[in-house]
C-alpha positions in Angstrom: -2.3 49.6 -25.5 0.0 48.5 -28.5 2.6 47.6 -25.9 -0.1 45.6 -23.7 -0.7 43.6 -26.8 3.2 42.9 -26.7 3.9 41.7 -22.9 0.7 39.4 -23.1 1.8 37.8 -26.1 5.7 37.6 -24.4 3.8 36.2 -21.1 1.8 33.5 -23.5 4.5 32.7 -24.8 7.1 32.4 -21.6 4.3 30.1 -20.1 4.7 27.3 -22.7 8.0 26.7 -21.1 7.4 26.4 -18.2 4.6 23.9 -18.8 5.0 20.2 -17.5 3.1 16.6 -17.4 2.3 15.5 -14.2 4.4 17.0 -11.8 2.7 16.4 -8.5 3.0 12.1 -8.8 6.9 13.5 -9.8 7.6 15.9 -6.8 5.2 13.8 -3.7 6.6 11.1 -2.3 2.9 9.8 -1.4 3.3 6.5 0.6 6.1 5.2 3.0 7.6 2.2 2.5 9.5 1.4 6.0 8.5 -1.6 7.2 9.6 -5.4 6.5 7.4 -6.7 3.4 7.2 -10.1 3.1 5.8 -12.5 0.4 6.1 -14.7 -2.8 8.7 -13.8 -5.6 7.8 -15.7 -8.4 10.5 -16.7 -10.9 9.4 -16.9 -14.4 9.6 -19.9 -17.1 13.4 -18.7 -19.1 16.0 -20.9 -20.5 14.6 -24.2 -20.1 13.9 -23.4 -16.1 10.5 -24.5 -15.1 8.3 -21.4 -12.8 10.2 -21.1 -8.8 8.2 -19.8 -6.2 9.7 -18.5 -3.0 8.8 -16.4 -0.3 11.2 -13.5 0.9 11.9 -10.7 3.5 12.1 -6.9 2.1 13.7 -4.8 4.7 12.9 -1.1 3.7 14.1 2.1 4.9 12.9 5.2 3.5 14.1 8.9 3.5 12.7 11.2 1.9 12.0 9.6 -1.9 15.1 7.2 -1.7 14.5 3.6 -0.6 17.0 1.2 0.7 17.3 -1.9 2.8 18.3 -5.5 2.7 16.4 -8.6 0.5 16.0 -12.3 3.2 15.3 -15.5 2.2 12.9 -17.8 3.8 15.4 -19.0 6.7 16.3 -15.0 7.4 19.5 -15.4 5.7 20.7 -12.1 3.7 20.6 -12.6 0.1 21.5 -8.7 -1.1 20.7 -5.0 -1.2 17.8 -3.4 -2.5 17.6 0.1 -3.2 15.2 3.3 -4.8 12.7 5.5 -5.2 9.5 6.6 -4.5 7.7 8.7 -7.4 4.1 8.9 -6.4 3.1 5.3 -5.5 5.4 3.1 -7.9 8.8 2.4 -6.5 11.6 1.6 -8.7 14.0 -0.1 -7.0 17.5 -2.6 -8.0 18.1 -5.5 -6.1 22.2 -5.8 -5.7 24.8 -8.8 -5.0 21.6 -11.4 -5.4 22.8 -14.9 -4.5 19.9 -17.0 -5.3 20.0 -20.5 -3.2 17.1 -22.1 -5.4 18.5 -21.6 -8.4 22.3 -22.1 -9.7 23.3 -19.4 -10.8 25.9 -16.9 -9.5 25.5 -13.6 -8.2 23.4 -11.1 -10.3 21.1 -8.1 -9.7 17.3 -7.7 -10.4 15.5 -4.0 -11.4 11.9 -3.4 -11.4 9.0 -1.7 -10.6 6.6 -2.1 -7.9 3.1 -0.4 -7.1 2.5 0.9 -3.1 -1.3 -0.1 -2.5 -1.8 0.4 1.5 -0.2 -2.8 2.8 0.4 -4.6 -0.6 3.8 -4.0 -3.2 3.2 -5.9 -5.9 5.2 -5.7 -9.3 7.8 -7.0 -11.5 11.1 -7.6 -12.0 14.0 -8.8 -14.8 16.6 -10.3 -14.1 18.0 -14.1 -14.2 15.4 -16.3 -14.4 12.8 -13.6 -15.1 9.9 -12.1 -16.4 9.6 -12.7 -12.3 6.6 -10.8 -10.1 6.7 -10.5 -6.5 3.4 -9.3 -4.1 4.4 -8.6 -0.9 2.8 -7.2 2.2 3.9 -5.1 5.2 4.4 -7.0 8.0 3.6 -5.3 11.6 6.0 -5.2 14.4 5.6 -8.5 15.4 5.8 -10.0 11.8 2.6 -10.2 11.4 0.7 -9.0 8.9 -1.5 -6.2 9.6 -5.3 -6.5 11.0 
């Protein structure tokens, strides 16, 4: 009997090392962001610049939790690339080599987090002219919003 009590104590103490927080959201990819997303990107008021809003397109591909793609301006011209990771329903991303036509600034990078809610991708960004916000809608194959 004595060794059974000691074994239970050892098992109980060793199980504490296995305890983690919400491991399901860290290991499951709950959403798929492979699509073309369109919507307003709002640059904030900083350094004397007024708030600016421009339509952007994010063309994203997802493999497992990894996301990559291109950011396009209103005329369809590439503005830079985006890459990130899906964690549950959140996308942590970074845009690189961004040259914004509506802001007279050298090429910069932006990073942020977005929440995927069905056909909507919304979030905040940090970078030149930010804090910024955006709300993008998933487009169907013909380039129109889903019904």
